[in-house]
PAGU-938431 format. One record per residue (C-alpha): residue number from 1; residue in one letter; z, x, y. Coordinates in nm, 4 decimals. Layout:
+-----+----+----------+----------+----------+
|   i | aa |       up |     east |    north |
+-----+----+----------+----------+----------+
| NUM |  a |        Z |        X |        Y |
...
+-----+----+----------+----------+----------+
//
This chain:
+-----+----+----------+----------+----------+
|   i | aa |       up |     east |    north |
+-----+----+----------+----------+----------+
|   1 |  m |   0.0005 |  -0.0047 |  -0.0001 |
|   2 |  m |  -0.0992 |   0.1361 |   0.3364 |
|   3 |  v |   0.1382 |   0.0867 |   0.6336 |
|   4 |  k |  -0.0341 |   0.0850 |   0.9709 |
|   5 |  r |   0.1650 |   0.2672 |   1.2381 |
|   6 |  m |   0.1505 |   0.1387 |   1.5854 |
|   7 |  k |   0.1282 |   0.3878 |   1.8574 |
|   8 |  a |   0.4151 |   0.3800 |   2.1033 |
|   9 |  k |   0.3233 |   0.2662 |   2.4567 |
|  10 |  g |   0.5172 |   0.3106 |   2.7892 |
|  11 |  f |   0.6961 |   0.5796 |   2.9538 |
|  12 |  s |   0.9590 |   0.8127 |   2.8078 |
|  13 |  l |   1.3035 |   0.8250 |   2.9858 |
|  14 |  i |   1.2230 |   1.1818 |   3.1024 |
|  15 |  e |   0.9084 |   1.0644 |   3.2813 |
|  16 |  l |   1.0829 |   0.7789 |   3.4432 |
|  17 |  m |   1.3697 |   1.0148 |   3.5675 |
|  18 |  i |   1.1194 |   1.2513 |   3.7145 |
|  19 |  v |   0.9536 |   0.9664 |   3.9123 |
|  20 |  v |   1.2938 |   0.8438 |   4.0387 |
|  21 |  a |   1.3867 |   1.2055 |   4.1453 |
|  22 |  i |   1.0566 |   1.2478 |   4.3374 |
|  23 |  i |   1.1051 |   0.9166 |   4.5141 |
|  24 |  g |   1.4634 |   1.0171 |   4.6058 |
|  25 |  i |   1.3485 |   1.3491 |   4.7499 |
|  26 |  i |   1.0744 |   1.1681 |   4.9538 |
|  27 |  a |   1.3261 |   0.9102 |   5.0776 |
|  28 |  a |   1.5776 |   1.1799 |   5.1714 |
|  29 |  i |   1.3185 |   1.3433 |   5.3947 |
|  30 |  a |   1.1624 |   1.0297 |   5.5374 |
|  31 |  y |   1.4678 |   0.8258 |   5.6382 |
|  32 |  p |   1.6133 |   1.0762 |   5.8965 |
|  33 |  n |   1.2678 |   1.1108 |   6.0512 |
|  34 |  y |   1.2429 |   0.7345 |   6.0703 |
|  35 |  q |   1.5757 |   0.7083 |   6.2420 |
|  36 |  g |   1.4736 |   0.9718 |   6.4931 |
|  37 |  y |   1.1553 |   0.7735 |   6.5788 |
|  38 |  i |   1.3611 |   0.4537 |   6.6237 |
|  39 |  r |   1.6007 |   0.6351 |   6.8674 |
|  40 |  t |   1.3038 |   0.7802 |   7.0623 |
|  41 |  t |   1.1470 |   0.4415 |   7.0866 |
|  42 |  y |   1.4645 |   0.2793 |   7.2162 |
|  43 |  h |   1.5004 |   0.5584 |   7.4633 |
|  44 |  a |   1.1452 |   0.5061 |   7.5955 |
|  45 |  q |   1.2251 |   0.1275 |   7.6307 |
|  46 |  a |   1.5357 |   0.2010 |   7.8247 |
|  47 |  i |   1.3390 |   0.4141 |   8.0637 |
|  48 |  a |   1.0772 |   0.1369 |   8.1028 |
|  49 |  d |   1.3560 |  -0.1157 |   8.1685 |
|  50 |  l |   1.5230 |   0.1223 |   8.4247 |
|  51 |  k |   1.1821 |   0.1264 |   8.6099 |
|  52 |  v |   1.1587 |  -0.2442 |   8.6103 |
|  53 |  c |   1.5087 |  -0.2654 |   8.7428 |
|  54 |  a |   1.4210 |  -0.0100 |   9.0150 |
|  55 |  l |   1.1275 |  -0.2265 |   9.1174 |
|  56 |  a |   1.3521 |  -0.5219 |   9.1383 |
|  57 |  m |   1.5990 |  -0.3210 |   9.3520 |
|  58 |  d |   1.3246 |  -0.2259 |   9.5937 |
|  59 |  r |   1.2077 |  -0.5857 |   9.6213 |
|  60 |  y |   1.5710 |  -0.6818 |   9.6877 |
|  61 |  y |   1.5840 |  -0.4053 |   9.9599 |
|  62 |  s |   1.2698 |  -0.5406 |  10.1267 |
|  63 |  n |   1.3231 |  -0.9160 |  10.0857 |
|  64 |  g |   1.7072 |  -0.9522 |  10.0349 |
|  65 |  p |   1.9224 |  -1.1928 |  10.2262 |
|  66 |  v |   2.0999 |  -0.9196 |  10.4242 |
|  67 |  g |   1.7970 |  -0.7286 |  10.5293 |
|  68 |  f |   1.7061 |  -0.3640 |  10.4409 |
|  69 |  t |   2.0018 |  -0.2707 |  10.2170 |
|  70 |  y |   2.0787 |  -0.2355 |   9.8488 |
|  71 |  l |   2.4348 |  -0.3670 |   9.8986 |
|  72 |  g |   2.4856 |  -0.7016 |   9.7064 |
|  73 |  a |   2.2145 |  -0.6272 |   9.4542 |
|  74 |  n |   2.4756 |  -0.5908 |   9.1783 |
|  75 |  t |   2.6345 |  -0.9379 |   9.2596 |
|  76 |  n |   2.2912 |  -1.1138 |   9.2876 |
|  77 |  a |   2.1857 |  -1.0170 |   8.9364 |
|  78 |  v |   1.8655 |  -0.8531 |   9.0546 |
|  79 |  c |   1.7797 |  -0.7154 |   8.7156 |
|  80 |  t |   1.8668 |  -0.7504 |   8.3475 |
|  81 |  l |   2.1366 |  -0.5000 |   8.2531 |
|  82 |  v |   2.0447 |  -0.4574 |   7.8864 |
|  83 |  s |   1.7675 |  -0.2896 |   7.7050 |
|  84 |  p |   1.5505 |  -0.4217 |   7.5547 |
|  85 |  a |   1.5481 |  -0.6733 |   7.8380 |
|  86 |  d |   1.5016 |  -0.9736 |   7.6158 |
|  87 |  a |   1.7684 |  -0.8720 |   7.3616 |
|  88 |  s |   2.1139 |  -1.0132 |   7.3031 |
|  89 |  g |   2.4096 |  -0.9312 |   7.0734 |
|  90 |  d |   2.3524 |  -0.6520 |   6.8240 |
|  91 |  a |   1.9964 |  -0.6209 |   6.9335 |
|  92 |  v |   2.0966 |  -0.4505 |   7.2649 |
|  93 |  q |   2.0424 |  -0.0823 |   7.2321 |
|  94 |  y |   2.1090 |   0.0420 |   7.5919 |
|  95 |  v |   2.3279 |  -0.0919 |   7.8628 |
|  96 |  l |   2.2258 |  -0.0492 |   8.2270 |
|  97 |  s |   2.4752 |  -0.0194 |   8.5008 |
|  98 |  y |   2.4896 |   0.0639 |   8.8709 |
|  99 |  k |   2.6340 |   0.4171 |   8.8816 |
| 100 |  t |   2.6017 |   0.4442 |   9.2677 |
| 101 |  l |   2.5237 |   0.1558 |   9.5053 |
| 102 |  a |   2.5107 |   0.2139 |   9.8880 |
| 103 |  a |   2.3217 |   0.0707 |  10.1723 |
| 104 |  n |   2.0219 |   0.3044 |  10.1396 |
| 105 |  t |   2.0456 |   0.4520 |   9.7926 |
| 106 |  y |   2.1249 |   0.3556 |   9.4343 |
| 107 |  v |   2.1500 |   0.5252 |   9.0880 |
| 108 |  i |   2.1071 |   0.3058 |   8.7775 |
| 109 |  k |   2.2341 |   0.4442 |   8.4501 |
| 110 |  a |   2.1134 |   0.3559 |   8.1023 |
| 111 |  a |   2.3646 |   0.4470 |   7.8328 |
| 112 |  p |   2.3359 |   0.3770 |   7.4578 |
| 113 |  r |   2.5450 |   0.0845 |   7.3485 |
| 114 |  v |   2.6730 |   0.2887 |   7.0491 |
| 115 |  g |   2.7383 |   0.6593 |   7.0721 |
| 116 |  g |   2.7892 |   0.6891 |   7.4442 |
| 117 |  c |   2.6151 |   0.9658 |   7.6459 |
| 118 |  d |   2.6198 |   1.2019 |   7.3464 |
| 119 |  d |   2.2968 |   1.0192 |   7.2537 |
| 120 |  r |   2.0726 |   1.0601 |   7.5666 |
| 121 |  c |   2.1774 |   0.8789 |   7.8824 |
| 122 |  v |   1.9360 |   0.8417 |   8.1695 |
| 123 |  d |   1.9916 |   0.8003 |   8.5441 |
| 124 |  l |   1.7238 |   0.6738 |   8.7813 |
| 125 |  s |   1.7706 |   0.7160 |   9.1605 |
| 126 |  a |   1.6280 |   0.5254 |   9.4603 |
| 127 |  d |   1.3960 |   0.8224 |   9.5350 |
| 128 |  g |   1.2472 |   0.7952 |   9.1832 |
| 129 |  s |   1.4057 |   1.0966 |   9.0385 |
| 130 |  m |   1.5173 |   1.0716 |   8.6713 |
| 131 |  t |   1.7909 |   1.2673 |   8.4958 |
| 132 |  t |   1.8383 |   1.2718 |   8.1208 |
| 133 |  y |   2.1565 |   1.4064 |   7.9851 |
+-----+----+----------+----------+----------+
//
């Protein structure tokens, strides 16, 4: 009597472990790079929102209720003080604040919501100068 042997099909455990190890190595390299890109994108968005706020401040300076002054801009909610501007809750990545506010000058600061200024704060002045620290 002749017994027909069936050929084994599929992957061995060693082959499967090699594939899992390769995927783990790729993920270990890719994930930190992805996080860096995300931080860079949020930083660029914060700078864009700072510039929008600066335009609103200049509009307030020219057309404000008091005349040619920046005073009162903080109480009149001239601009959105979060970045991204349409975010709320945990989606807020940067918080904008008035660092200096005087009659003829201002400095608006964007600081990360988490991590403080260890993670790239930005100041934008009335003269257009920008400082990242």
